[in-house]
N, C-alpha and C positions, 0 to 999 in steps of 0.2 A: 504493500500500500504506500509506503514511503516513496519508493521509486516511481510509482505511477503518479503520485501527487507532485513530486518534483518535476517530472517530465512534462506533464500536462499543465501544471500550474505555474511553472517557472521557466523551464528550458525552452519549450516550444514558443510561448509568448515572447520570450527574450529574443530568440532567433528570428521570429517573424517581424518584430519591431526593428531589429538590427538590419536585416536584409532590406526592409522597406526604407530605412534611413540611408543605407549605402546606395541602393538603387536610385533613390530620389536625388542623390548627389551626382552619381555617375551617368544615369540615364533618365532624367526627369520626364522626357517626352514619351517614355515607354510605358508609363503607368496606365494600366487598363488596355494595353494594346491588343491583348488576346481575348478580351471580354466578349467579342462577337463571334468567336469560333464555335462550331457545334460541340455539344457536350462530349460526344464520342471522341472527337479530336483532343479535347482537353484531358479526357481520361487516359488517352494514349500517351500524352506528354507526362502525365502523372506516373504511368507505369515505367516510362523510360528514365525520367529524372529523379523519381523518388524510389520506386520499388527495385529497379535494377541496380541503382547505386547502393541501396541498402544490402542487396545480395553481395556486391563486391566488397562493401565495408565489412560485412559479417565474415566473409571469406578471408579478408586481410587480417581481421582480428584473431583468426586462428593460426596465423603465420607469424605475426609480429609480436614478440614477447610483451612489449609495452602495452599494445592494444589489448592483448589477451588478459593482461592484469586488470584492465577495466571491464572486461567481459566475463571474467572467471566466475563471479558470483552467480551468473545466470546458469552455470553448469554445476553448481555446488549442491543442488537439491537431489535427493535420492528418489524423486518421484516427478511425474508430470502433473502440472497444475496451472491454472490460469494465474495463480499468485506469483509465478516466476516470470511472466511475460516481460515485465519491465524491470526485472531484478538485474540491473547493471549499474556500474558507476556512472554518476551524473556526467562526467567528462566524456564517457563513451558516446552519449547522445549529443553533448555539446559540440563534439568534433565530427559528428556524423554528417557526411556531405548531403545525404538525401533530405534532411530537415532543412538545410540551407537552400537547396534547390526548390523545395516546396515553398519556402518563403518568397523566393523570386517569382515562382508561378503565381502565387497569390498577388504579388505586386503587379504582375502583368495582367491581372483581371480574371483569374480562374477561381477566385475565392467563392463567389456565390454559386457557381456551377458545381464545384467540387464538394461544397459543404451542404448542398441541399439534401443529400442522402447520407445515411450512416456510413462511416468510413469503411469501405469493403476490406481494406488491409487489416484493420483491427479485428473485424469479424472473423477473418480467416486465421489470423495469428492466435487469437484466443481459442478458436476451435482446434487449431493444431496442437496447442499446449494443454488442451483439456484432459482431465483425468478420466473423462467419459469417452470410451472408444466408439464414437458415433459412426465412424466409417465401417467398423467391423460388422454391424447389423446390416448396413447397406450392401456390403459385399455378398451377403447371404441371399439377397433377393435376386432371383435368376434373371428377370427381365431388366434389372438395373446393371448387370455386369458390363455391357458395352459402355454405358454412361460412366460407371465407376472407373473403367479403364482409362477413359479420357480425363476424368476429374483428377485422378491421382497423378497424372502427368501434367496437370495444369496448375492446380493450387496445392498448398501444403495441407496435409492431413495428419491426424494423430499418429498413424502408422509410419509415414515417411519422416515426420519431424521427430518422433520419439527415437528413431534410429540415430539421428544427429546427437541426441542426448544419451546414447547408449553407454553401457558400463564396461564392455569388454570387446575388443576387436575380434575375438575368436568365437563370438556367440552367433555368428551368421546373420546378425541384424544390424549391429552398430556401424555407423558411418559418420564418425565425428569429424572426418575431413571432407565432408560433403553434406548434401541436403541442407544448404544454407538459406534457401528461399524463404521470403516472408509471406507476401501475398501469393506470388506466382512460384510454384515449383518448376515451372517451365524453364526458368533461368538455369537451374541445375541440369536439366535435360540438355539445354542449348550449350552450356559451357563444360559439360562432361563431369559433373560432380554428383550426379544423381545415383541413388541406390533405392530402387522401388521395392518395398517390402510390405506385406500385409500382416506382419507379426509385430507386436509391441514388445519392448524390452522386458516388461513384467512377465512375459511368457517364457523368458529364457531361464534355463537352469544353469547355475555355475558348475564348472568342472575344472579339474586341475589342468593347466596348460602343458603342452608337450614342448620339450626343448627345441628352440629354433623356430617355433610356430609364430611367434610375434616378432615384428621387425625391430631391429636394434636402435635404440637411442639411450634409454636407461636400462642397465642390466641389473636384474635381481638375482643374486647368487644365493641359493638356499641350500644349507647343509641338511637336506631332508632325505628321508628314505623313500625308495620307490614302492609302488604298489606290490611289485613282485617280492620285494624285501619284506614287506609286512606279511604277505601270505606265507613266505618262508618261515618267518618267526612263528606264525600260528602253527606251523608244522614242526616247531622246535628246531628249525634250521637257522643258521646265522647268515644275515646278509653281509657281504664283504666289508661294508662300512660300519657295521655294528661292533661295539666293544664286546669282549668276552664275558663281561659282568653285567648284572642287571643295574640299570640306572636308579638314581635316588627315587624313592616313592614320591609321586606327584609330578615327576619330570618326564616320565615315559611318554605321555601324550604329546609333548612338545615336538619331538622329532617327527612324529606322524603328521603333525599339522603345520609344519613350517611351509610346505608347499601351498597350503590353503592361505596362509598369511601372504606369501609371495604373490599369489593370484589376486588377492584383494588389493594389495598395494599396486600391482600392475594396472588393475582396473581404475584405481584412483588417479594414477598418472595419465592413463588414457583419457579420462574425463577432462584432464587439463591439457589435452592435445599433445601428449608426449607418447611417442612410440616406445615399446618396451620389448625386452627379451628376457626369458627366464632360463637360467642355467641350473639344472637339477644335478647336483654333484653325486647323488645316488644313482643317477642314470648315466651321466657322463663321468664315469669313474676314472680319475687320474691315478696312475701308478704312484706308490709312495716314493717321494723324492729321496734319492736321485736315481731310482730305477729307470730303465729304458722305457720309453713310451711306444711299445711295440705295436699297439693298436691305433696309434695316431690320433688319440683323443685330444691332446693339447692344441694342435693347430686350429681346430674348429672353435674351441673355447677362446683361444688367443684372438682369433679374427673377430669374434663377438665382442670381446672386451675392447679391442682397438677401435671398433666402429662406434662404441658407446661414448657418450659425453659425461655420464655419471654412473654411479654404482650404488646399489642398495645391498648390504651384506646382512643376511638373515641367519641367525645361529640359534639352535636349541641349546639347552644347558645340560651337560653330562657331568655329574659330580662336581659342579661348580666350574666347569671348563668349557671352552668353545668346542664346536664340532671339529674333530681331527681332519675331516675332509676339507673344511674351510681353511684351516691352517696350512694344509698341504697345497691348496690353491695358491696361497701367497708365496710358497716356495717357487712356483712356476712363474707367476705374474711379475713382470718387471716394469721399468719406466715406460717402455713402448706401449704397454697396455694401459697403465694406470697413472702415470706421473701427472701430478697436479690436477687430477680430476676429483670432483667432490664425491664423497661417499657417506651414506647414512647407515649407521649401525642399528640393527633391529634384533632384539632378544626375544625369544619365544619360550614360554614356560607353562607347564600344565598346572602350576601352583603360583606361589608368590615370588619365585626367583627370577632369573633372567639377566641380572646385572653383571655377574662375574664374567661371563663370556665377552661382554662388551669391553670391560676393563682390560681383559687379556688381549683382545684384538687391537684395542686402541694403543696398548703399551708398546707393541713391537711389530705388528704386521705391516705397518707403513714404511719401515725403515729404509729399505732399498728400492721399493717400487714407487715411493713418494706419493701414494694416494693421500688425499686430503680429507680426513674425517671431519664432519661437521661437529661443532660443539654440542649440538643437540643430538639425541638419539631417541629411539622408541623401544619400549618393552611391552610386549603383548602377554599379559599374565592371564591365568585361567583360560588358556587359549581355546579349550573345547567349548566354552560358553559364549565366545565372541566371534565376530567376523564370519558368521555363518550366512548362507543365502537368505534373502528376505530382509524384512525390517529388523532393526535392532531389538534384541530380546530383553534388554535390561538397560538401566541407566548407565552401568559400567560399559556395556557394549556400545551404546550411543557415544559415550565420552571417548573411548579409544578410537572409534571410527572418525570422530571429528578431529581428534589430535593427529591421527594418521594422515588425514587429508591435508591438514595444515603442514605437517612435516614434509609431505610430498611437494607441496607448493614452495616451501622453504628450500628444498633440494633443487628445484628448478631455478629459483632465484640465484643460488650459488652457482649452478651450472652456467647460466648466462654470464655471471661475473668472472668466472675462472676460465672460460673458454679460450681466451688468447694465451693463457699461461702454459697450457699443455704443449703446444707446438714450440713455444719459445724456450721452455726449460726442461723438456723431457730428456735432453742429452747434456748434462752438466759437464764442466771441464774434467779431463781425464784424472786429475789429481784427487778429485772427490766424487767419483762415480757412485760410491756407496754411502749410505747415511752414517752418521756418527752414533 
């Protein structure tokens, strides 16, 4: 409500007044010049100068970090609702070219013609963000199918726009790098960013990601066990990465659920327009350093790390220590993969632990690879009760989700700030190639 009030009560009137004043100075004779054109022609000008420019502005906001910082709040909701339609920073609208162009069109005389009817753009935008899937019922009516085929390619609908607000790039629905259209979805069709779907993100069930399935930008390295490893343990067999002793009571679930946490954090980053990749060290098993990598596992992991701009390191806690697989990873990874890249440490515990592995990793794992750990970290405690599919199950669940979203945003801010340093300093002078 605050965003709507500011936009409609302050920003739009200010821009309308400002454009009128500027145009009166620059082109005083042009006032009302278009007042005599047919309504349909005026509406066509509105589509070009308001709706199409809003498409490009929205698309640009998902590419430029500064603009996305103004737009991020719009994607912070875990649900679709008309309440998030105008949930953007006020400067996002103040800088929006389409509103300024609309002010010019009003100065040129389209005011009375365009404002005689309810704003069709607002009607469609509110409908596309609605929590009510009104289009789903229409898809089921047989004789409407040809009409709906045209409609979903013409205007934004709850199905196509909820894909833009999706949670995970691997769910078959999400298209956070497309479906930008406001009134007309046709702009996405025309400019190649459309993904037409009749499923809504609420229908998607979360699953664990497969290594290499998500494109690389931020890498989440999880010291987690594979599904096969868990089945083997059920048969009293040991997975190669499991210790020969039973972990502390209350900590055993943590190693099983590190992948769940990795998947949740990957979805959080994707909601903030960040591509992700998950390295499952239980599936991509590196030989214990310095054994020979006879299966060639390291080159693939190295390539993923090199292509990333940041790192999230997720560790369960075993007897107060970090996962051996994670420590082994840092024996392989060097400056070429990690130097001066920001990394967020994440502890996972089935109880109230989780801090010791982070202290251990922070103390020494950075030494030669020069990875830059953020001063902030995240600890997911009582992991079985939080970050599960669906709405938060408790106040603690809601709190850790909110803190995790904030931490992912902080990591992206560090990523932008440190980006130039990696190329400049990944090869220090020969006299001090290793850390002190």
